[in-house]
Backbone bond lengths (Angstrom), bond angles and torsions (degrees), N, CA, C in turn:
res aa  C-N    CA-C-N  psi(-1)  N-CA   C-N-CA  omega(-1)  CA-C   N-CA-C  phi
1 M - - - 1.459 - - 1.528 109.02 -
2 I 1.325 117.41 139.74 1.451 121.65 -179.44 1.528 110.30 -108.49
3 K 1.344 115.57 134.10 1.457 120.38 179.17 1.521 109.53 -96.48
4 V 1.332 116.00 133.31 1.467 121.22 176.21 1.525 108.48 -129.64
5 N 1.328 115.97 138.96 1.467 119.94 175.88 1.528 110.85 -136.59
6 S 1.327 118.60 -80.89 1.468 120.12 -175.93 1.522 112.19 -59.04
7 V 1.328 116.98 -42.54 1.464 119.88 -179.03 1.524 111.05 -65.61
8 L 1.333 117.32 -28.46 1.463 120.78 178.62 1.523 110.28 -68.90
9 R 1.326 116.38 -38.03 1.471 119.59 176.87 1.526 110.71 -67.11
10 A 1.315 116.58 -34.91 1.461 120.47 -178.49 1.527 112.03 -75.52
11 R 1.330 116.52 -38.96 1.465 120.78 -174.11 1.520 113.90 -95.64
12 G 1.324 117.46 -19.98 1.455 120.16 -178.83 1.516 112.57 91.90
13 Y 1.327 115.58 169.64 1.461 121.33 -175.35 1.529 113.17 -67.19
14 E 1.344 117.05 -14.46 1.464 119.42 176.92 1.525 110.95 -61.71
15 L 1.337 116.48 -24.57 1.459 120.39 178.58 1.527 110.84 -59.74
16 I 1.325 116.35 -35.05 1.466 120.15 179.36 1.523 110.24 -62.10
17 E 1.325 116.24 -43.40 1.466 119.98 178.16 1.526 110.85 -62.40
18 G 1.335 115.88 -39.66 1.454 119.93 178.83 1.518 112.40 -63.16
19 L 1.320 116.42 -42.07 1.465 120.79 178.93 1.525 111.06 -67.93
20 H 1.331 115.97 -38.50 1.468 119.27 174.77 1.532 110.57 -60.99
21 G 1.327 115.76 -37.27 1.456 120.28 179.02 1.520 113.21 -63.69
22 L 1.332 115.99 -23.20 1.466 121.51 177.34 1.523 111.68 -89.49
23 G 1.333 115.55 2.79 1.462 119.78 179.21 1.512 114.24 84.86
24 L 1.331 116.91 16.39 1.464 121.21 -178.37 1.522 111.46 -98.94
25 R 1.318 116.32 143.28 1.459 121.15 169.96 1.522 107.98 -86.74
26 V 1.329 117.00 147.02 1.462 120.86 -169.46 1.521 112.55 -120.69
27 F 1.317 114.80 130.68 1.460 123.84 172.71 1.525 106.47 -106.60
28 A 1.334 116.90 102.51 1.464 122.36 -179.43 1.529 109.18 -85.97
29 D 1.322 115.63 94.83 1.469 121.23 -175.59 1.527 109.80 -87.45
30 L 1.321 115.87 70.97 1.466 121.79 -174.19 1.523 113.45 -89.45
31 K 1.322 117.11 -18.66 1.471 121.82 -178.76 1.539 110.46 48.40
32 L 1.315 115.82 55.56 1.464 121.66 -176.30 1.525 111.25 -61.41
33 I 1.314 115.97 134.98 1.461 121.43 175.59 1.522 108.67 -153.55
34 D 1.327 115.99 123.92 1.465 121.77 179.66 1.524 107.09 -174.84
35 I 1.315 116.93 -169.91 1.457 119.97 174.72 1.532 108.46 -71.80
36 P 1.340 118.47 155.57 1.468 120.66 -175.91 1.524 114.61 -53.16
37 N 1.326 118.24 -39.73 1.459 120.59 -178.24 1.522 111.35 -61.55
38 T 1.328 116.36 -44.15 1.464 120.29 179.42 1.520 111.11 -67.91
39 M 1.327 116.45 -38.66 1.463 119.68 179.23 1.527 111.16 -66.59
40 E 1.319 116.59 -33.35 1.468 120.05 175.33 1.523 110.37 -63.46
41 T 1.339 116.26 -41.18 1.464 120.57 177.57 1.521 110.70 -63.14
42 D 1.337 116.39 -42.76 1.469 120.15 176.87 1.524 110.52 -58.50
43 G 1.323 116.05 -44.42 1.459 120.26 179.78 1.516 112.18 -61.66
44 A 1.332 116.66 -41.13 1.464 120.99 179.91 1.527 111.34 -64.98
45 M 1.332 116.61 -39.17 1.468 120.42 178.83 1.527 111.01 -68.42
46 L 1.323 116.58 -39.71 1.462 120.44 178.64 1.524 111.60 -69.11
47 A 1.332 116.50 -29.32 1.467 120.47 179.15 1.523 111.20 -60.92
48 E 1.323 117.06 -25.98 1.465 120.73 -179.32 1.526 112.32 -72.65
49 V 1.352 116.89 -26.60 1.473 119.70 -176.70 1.531 112.56 -110.06
50 K 1.329 116.65 -10.66 1.469 123.72 169.84 1.535 115.55 52.11
51 P 1.331 118.38 61.71 1.464 118.12 170.47 1.526 109.12 -65.95
52 E 1.316 116.85 152.74 1.463 119.32 -179.82 1.525 111.29 -70.45
53 L 1.334 116.36 -35.71 1.463 121.86 178.71 1.517 109.67 -134.61
54 V 1.333 116.92 147.93 1.460 121.85 173.06 1.525 108.02 -146.13
55 T 1.333 116.35 146.80 1.467 119.86 -178.67 1.522 112.26 -109.16
56 V 1.327 113.80 145.45 1.465 122.25 172.36 1.528 107.22 -129.02
57 M 1.311 117.38 153.60 1.459 120.90 177.61 1.527 109.47 -83.51
58 C 1.321 116.64 126.03 1.468 119.92 179.25 1.523 111.78 -59.81
59 C 1.335 116.30 -31.73 1.465 118.97 -178.47 1.526 112.17 -70.89
60 A 1.341 117.85 -2.92 1.469 120.38 171.92 1.520 110.64 -69.94
61 G 1.334 116.45 -19.06 1.462 120.48 178.43 1.520 112.63 103.63
62 I 1.312 115.17 159.91 1.465 121.16 -176.98 1.526 111.65 -62.28
63 D 1.331 117.55 -44.41 1.468 120.05 -177.97 1.523 111.71 -62.46
64 G 1.329 116.75 -41.30 1.458 120.26 179.58 1.512 112.13 -65.17
65 M 1.331 116.55 -44.73 1.465 120.42 178.61 1.520 110.98 -63.31
66 R 1.322 115.94 -43.86 1.463 120.15 -179.58 1.527 110.83 -63.35
67 A 1.326 116.95 -35.68 1.465 120.94 179.83 1.523 111.04 -62.74
68 V 1.336 116.69 -41.11 1.465 120.12 177.46 1.522 110.27 -65.17
69 Q 1.331 116.56 -47.92 1.459 120.88 -178.30 1.528 111.47 -59.18
70 K 1.325 116.43 -43.39 1.462 120.18 -178.94 1.525 111.38 -66.57
71 A 1.341 116.31 -41.67 1.462 119.96 -176.31 1.522 112.55 -73.25
72 I 1.324 116.69 -33.24 1.465 119.66 -174.22 1.522 112.23 -82.28
73 G 1.337 116.56 -21.06 1.460 120.03 176.78 1.516 113.38 82.35
74 G 1.326 115.46 -170.16 1.456 120.60 -172.69 1.512 115.75 -90.14
75 T 1.332 118.44 -3.08 1.466 119.63 -177.64 1.523 112.48 -80.86
76 T 1.329 117.25 -17.43 1.465 122.37 -179.34 1.519 109.96 -117.70
77 E 1.329 116.64 132.62 1.462 120.29 175.20 1.527 108.79 -86.54
78 V 1.322 116.59 122.08 1.463 121.74 179.41 1.525 108.83 -93.14
79 L 1.337 115.79 127.65 1.458 122.15 -178.93 1.524 109.99 -111.73
80 G 1.320 116.60 129.74 1.457 121.05 177.40 1.518 110.80 -88.06
81 V 1.318 116.80 126.77 1.469 121.55 177.63 1.518 108.29 -83.56
82 S 1.317 116.62 121.22 1.470 121.06 -177.12 1.526 110.04 -87.73
83 V 1.308 118.34 -107.77 1.469 122.56 178.47 1.525 107.79 -98.67
84 L 1.320 116.91 120.13 1.461 121.19 -177.15 1.527 111.12 -53.65
85 T 1.329 116.13 141.71 1.467 120.04 -178.72 1.526 112.54 -71.62
86 S 1.313 117.27 -7.34 1.468 120.77 175.50 1.526 111.91 -84.36
87 L 1.335 117.47 -4.60 1.465 121.72 -179.47 1.523 110.32 -98.50
88 D 1.338 116.27 136.11 1.461 120.36 173.95 1.526 109.48 -98.55
89 E 1.323 116.33 -175.08 1.468 120.61 -176.61 1.527 111.97 -60.14
90 E 1.312 116.76 -43.58 1.471 120.31 -177.92 1.524 111.36 -62.88
91 E 1.329 116.53 -44.37 1.463 120.12 -179.96 1.523 111.17 -67.47
92 C 1.325 116.92 -37.87 1.465 120.41 178.37 1.525 110.61 -63.44
93 Q 1.317 116.19 -41.21 1.465 120.01 177.21 1.522 110.58 -62.29
94 A 1.332 116.92 -41.36 1.465 121.05 -178.49 1.527 111.89 -66.36
95 I 1.326 117.05 -36.69 1.467 120.76 -176.15 1.525 112.41 -87.87
96 F 1.339 116.18 -47.72 1.467 120.89 -172.29 1.529 114.00 -109.78
97 T 1.336 116.39 -0.96 1.479 123.32 -179.17 1.525 112.50 53.50
98 C 1.334 116.19 41.01 1.463 121.25 176.63 1.520 108.91 -159.37
99 S 1.319 116.67 170.63 1.460 121.18 176.66 1.526 110.02 -72.61
100 T 1.329 116.34 166.06 1.463 119.10 178.93 1.527 111.05 -62.33
101 K 1.318 117.40 -41.13 1.468 119.93 -179.90 1.522 111.38 -64.43
102 A 1.335 116.66 -42.40 1.466 119.85 178.76 1.524 110.57 -65.40
103 G 1.331 116.65 -38.84 1.458 120.28 179.11 1.515 112.13 -65.76
104 V 1.327 116.22 -43.99 1.465 120.35 178.77 1.524 110.66 -62.48
105 L 1.316 117.23 -43.08 1.467 120.70 179.58 1.527 111.04 -63.66
106 R 1.315 116.85 -41.67 1.470 121.40 178.09 1.527 110.23 -60.30
107 F 1.337 116.45 -47.72 1.461 120.32 -178.60 1.530 111.67 -68.90
108 A 1.326 116.93 -32.93 1.470 119.98 177.46 1.521 110.42 -62.18
109 R 1.310 116.36 -43.00 1.469 119.84 178.89 1.523 111.15 -65.09
110 M 1.338 116.85 -37.69 1.462 120.23 176.24 1.527 110.73 -64.55
111 A 1.332 116.84 -42.94 1.468 120.82 -179.77 1.521 110.89 -62.23
112 Q 1.320 116.35 -39.19 1.466 119.19 179.01 1.525 110.77 -67.16
113 L 1.320 117.03 -40.54 1.464 120.50 177.72 1.527 111.59 -63.79
114 A 1.339 116.17 -27.74 1.464 120.93 178.74 1.525 112.14 -85.86
115 D 1.341 116.80 2.27 1.470 122.81 178.76 1.525 113.69 66.64
116 L 1.336 116.98 29.90 1.460 119.88 176.95 1.526 110.36 -75.14
117 G 1.325 114.65 162.69 1.453 119.26 -179.34 1.515 113.94 -86.12
118 G 1.335 116.92 -29.27 1.456 118.45 -175.01 1.507 113.28 -158.37
119 L 1.329 114.61 -178.54 1.456 122.28 -175.51 1.523 109.56 -133.81
120 I 1.334 115.69 143.18 1.462 122.48 169.90 1.523 107.26 -98.64
121 L 1.317 116.71 126.38 1.463 121.62 -178.31 1.515 108.02 -155.57
122 S 1.321 116.85 169.54 1.460 118.39 175.04 1.518 109.04 -81.13
123 S 1.321 115.43 156.28 1.469 120.14 179.63 1.520 111.75 -61.35
124 Q 1.329 116.55 -24.18 1.458 120.79 -177.81 1.526 112.51 -66.07
125 E 1.325 117.39 -21.78 1.465 120.67 178.53 1.530 112.93 -103.24
126 A 1.338 116.80 -4.75 1.465 120.45 -173.39 1.523 112.59 -63.87
127 E 1.313 116.85 -43.68 1.464 119.54 -177.91 1.523 110.91 -62.98
128 M 1.335 116.44 -38.65 1.465 121.03 177.90 1.528 110.51 -60.37
129 L 1.332 116.83 -46.91 1.467 119.69 -178.33 1.520 111.72 -69.06
130 G 1.324 116.18 -35.12 1.456 119.67 179.39 1.514 112.76 -61.00
131 A 1.331 116.07 -25.78 1.468 120.75 179.96 1.529 112.25 -82.22
132 K 1.337 116.96 -9.70 1.468 121.17 -179.80 1.528 108.91 -87.41
133 Q 1.324 116.23 96.64 1.462 121.18 -174.71 1.524 112.91 -62.02
134 E 1.336 116.37 -25.65 1.463 119.21 -176.66 1.529 112.50 -77.51
135 L 1.335 117.26 -13.14 1.458 120.65 -178.14 1.526 110.13 -97.57
136 V 1.323 115.96 118.70 1.465 121.06 -179.84 1.526 107.82 -113.40
137 L 1.319 115.54 82.02 1.458 122.33 -177.73 1.525 108.82 -138.04
138 T 1.328 117.28 141.93 1.461 118.74 172.24 1.527 108.29 -72.76
139 L 1.328 116.56 143.14 1.463 121.74 -178.78 1.527 108.94 -103.31
140 N 1.321 115.53 123.26 1.461 122.40 -174.29 1.524 108.70 -128.44
141 T 1.343 116.98 125.74 1.459 118.08 -171.42 1.523 114.11 -127.19
142 P 1.333 116.16 123.77 1.465 121.44 165.76 1.538 107.94 -85.76
143 G 1.328 117.04 -163.37 1.461 119.16 179.49 1.519 111.82 65.65
144 I 1.332 116.47 31.99 1.466 120.79 179.35 1.528 108.59 -89.76
145 R 1.327 114.88 124.13 1.456 120.89 -177.19 1.534 110.24 -133.50
146 P 1.328 117.44 98.11 1.466 119.53 175.36 1.527 110.44 -58.98
147 D 1.324 116.80 152.77 1.464 120.63 -179.30 1.523 112.11 -58.71
148 W 1.327 116.92 -29.28 1.461 120.59 -176.12 1.530 113.26 -86.31
149 S 1.321 118.06 -5.76 1.469 120.25 -173.31 1.521 112.09 -85.39
150 L 1.321 115.42 145.37 1.459 122.98 173.62 1.522 107.17 -126.36
151 V 1.330 116.41 110.81 1.462 121.58 -177.37 1.520 108.97 -106.99
152 A 1.321 115.99 117.90 1.462 120.69 -179.35 1.524 110.56 -67.86
153 G 1.342 116.53 132.97 1.461 120.77 177.78 1.506 113.16 58.88
154 D 1.321 117.00 40.05 1.468 121.10 -175.00 1.528 111.28 -63.64
155 D 1.339 116.35 124.21 1.467 121.41 -179.84 1.526 112.28 -103.79
156 Q 1.314 117.45 3.28 1.464 120.57 -179.12 1.532 109.76 -81.66
157 K 1.331 115.87 133.06 1.463 121.14 -176.48 1.531 111.89 -103.67
158 R 1.323 117.01 -40.82 1.467 120.86 -175.93 1.526 108.07 -107.84
159 V 1.331 115.48 94.86 1.461 121.03 -170.76 1.524 111.12 -121.42
160 M 1.332 115.17 168.35 1.460 121.28 178.47 1.529 108.16 -162.06
161 T 1.321 116.73 155.89 1.465 120.60 177.19 1.532 109.79 -74.59
162 P 1.338 117.56 159.72 1.473 119.39 178.80 1.521 112.71 -57.18
163 G 1.328 116.83 -44.79 1.460 120.27 -177.74 1.512 113.03 -62.31
164 K 1.324 116.56 -45.56 1.462 120.33 -179.71 1.526 111.03 -66.16
165 A 1.338 116.74 -35.07 1.465 120.26 178.60 1.528 110.64 -63.93
166 I 1.323 116.67 -43.83 1.464 120.81 178.78 1.523 110.12 -61.80
167 K 1.317 116.54 -43.82 1.463 120.68 -179.67 1.528 111.71 -66.48
168 A 1.340 116.72 -23.88 1.464 120.89 178.36 1.523 112.49 -78.55
169 G 1.339 116.85 -5.28 1.459 120.21 176.34 1.509 115.49 101.97
170 V 1.329 117.17 15.09 1.458 121.28 -178.89 1.530 110.39 -74.75
171 K 1.332 116.62 140.08 1.469 120.42 177.44 1.522 111.00 -85.36
172 R 1.338 116.84 -43.55 1.461 121.07 -179.23 1.524 109.50 -131.12
173 I 1.330 116.79 139.55 1.458 120.57 170.99 1.522 108.29 -111.06
174 V 1.327 115.49 148.74 1.460 121.83 179.03 1.524 107.07 -111.97
175 V 1.323 116.56 113.81 1.463 121.15 -177.87 1.525 108.45 -116.66
176 G 1.323 116.31 114.97 1.456 120.92 -177.51 1.511 112.87 -112.14
177 R 1.328 116.11 -89.95 1.464 121.06 -172.29 1.528 115.62 -60.69
178 P 1.344 120.67 -32.18 1.462 117.89 175.23 1.531 112.62 -57.92
179 I 1.332 116.33 -22.54 1.466 120.91 176.96 1.523 111.09 -97.27
180 T 1.336 116.91 -50.22 1.469 119.61 -174.56 1.523 112.62 -68.67
181 Q 1.341 117.57 -26.46 1.467 120.33 178.87 1.531 112.70 -95.25
182 A 1.311 117.38 -2.99 1.466 120.50 -178.27 1.530 110.75 -71.73
183 K 1.330 116.09 148.16 1.461 120.21 176.12 1.526 110.51 -65.83
184 D 1.318 115.56 -29.92 1.467 121.93 178.66 1.529 108.51 -126.64
185 P 1.341 118.13 82.84 1.469 120.78 -177.13 1.529 113.18 -56.49
186 R 1.321 117.14 -40.83 1.466 119.58 179.83 1.528 110.74 -62.42
187 G 1.320 115.92 -43.53 1.456 119.93 177.74 1.515 111.70 -63.20
188 A 1.344 116.55 -36.95 1.465 120.87 178.36 1.525 110.79 -64.03
189 V 1.329 116.27 -40.75 1.471 120.46 177.49 1.525 110.19 -63.12
190 E 1.318 116.12 -45.28 1.469 120.17 -178.03 1.526 111.57 -62.98
191 K 1.340 116.98 -41.61 1.467 120.04 178.72 1.523 111.03 -66.04
192 T 1.337 116.29 -38.31 1.466 120.23 178.77 1.526 110.70 -64.88
193 L 1.327 116.51 -45.15 1.467 120.53 179.08 1.526 111.41 -62.55
194 Q 1.325 116.32 -38.85 1.462 119.84 178.63 1.525 110.89 -63.21
195 E 1.340 115.90 -41.74 1.465 119.81 179.04 1.529 110.97 -64.52
196 I 1.333 116.62 -39.01 1.467 120.88 178.21 1.529 110.21 -64.01
197 E 1.328 116.38 -46.00 1.467 120.63 -179.50 1.525 111.27 -60.25
198 E 1.325 116.75 -42.40 1.463 120.36 179.45 1.525 111.02 -64.79
199 A 1.344 116.36 -40.39 1.469 120.35 179.20 1.521 111.21 -65.25
200 L 1.336 116.75 -39.68 1.464 120.50 178.84 1.528 111.08 -65.05
201 K 1.322 116.75 -39.85 1.463 120.56 178.14 1.525 110.72 -63.63
202 E 1.341 115.86 -44.92 1.462 120.08 -179.93 1.523 110.89 -64.31
203 S 1.338 116.49 -39.65 1.468 120.44 -179.50 1.523 111.35 -66.38
204 S 1.333 116.71 -34.83 1.467 120.46 -177.69 1.523 112.50 -72.81
205 T 1.333 117.00 -18.48 1.464 120.29 -179.63 1.518 112.89 -94.87
206 V 1.341 115.98 -5.64 1.471 119.83 -179.19 1.521 110.15 -78.69
């Protein structure tokens, strides 16, 4: 699956159709946030091009998230973005007046009330959420940094390796710059997949 964000805003939703035409599944990382009426319109427009995944900001509120989910229908999984992985504890306290774990848990409960399919969070909070039996959300994590990766000007604060993220109970990992900035992107993908496979094998034997 390929994730698109800034280029999607520049090129428009037709880009999703183009990527589908190439046989690719699309993760539209738009981080939608607005009043519920506008978010409903966004959902209706996205329903026409049917990305496999789309993101909304949990801080948009339950009504706004629910409006997107209702308008977009069941063909697209809507993921609520909790606390951005570029925020550390101090910044989270300044913005949300709580710890990152408390903020993620708060947003997870909001996402569930909005009937979303999943949550975007850092791997560092995944194990905590996985233990919450009342929360039925897929866990999806950016901020993935393999030990071998060197990311120039890295702004991610709450990070984890692919293997550790899988072992923490994550369903999907989002790997961007460790691949796109690598001298050998194909090799970076292969090493990442190998690490995931090894983590899955280890998890299945526990």
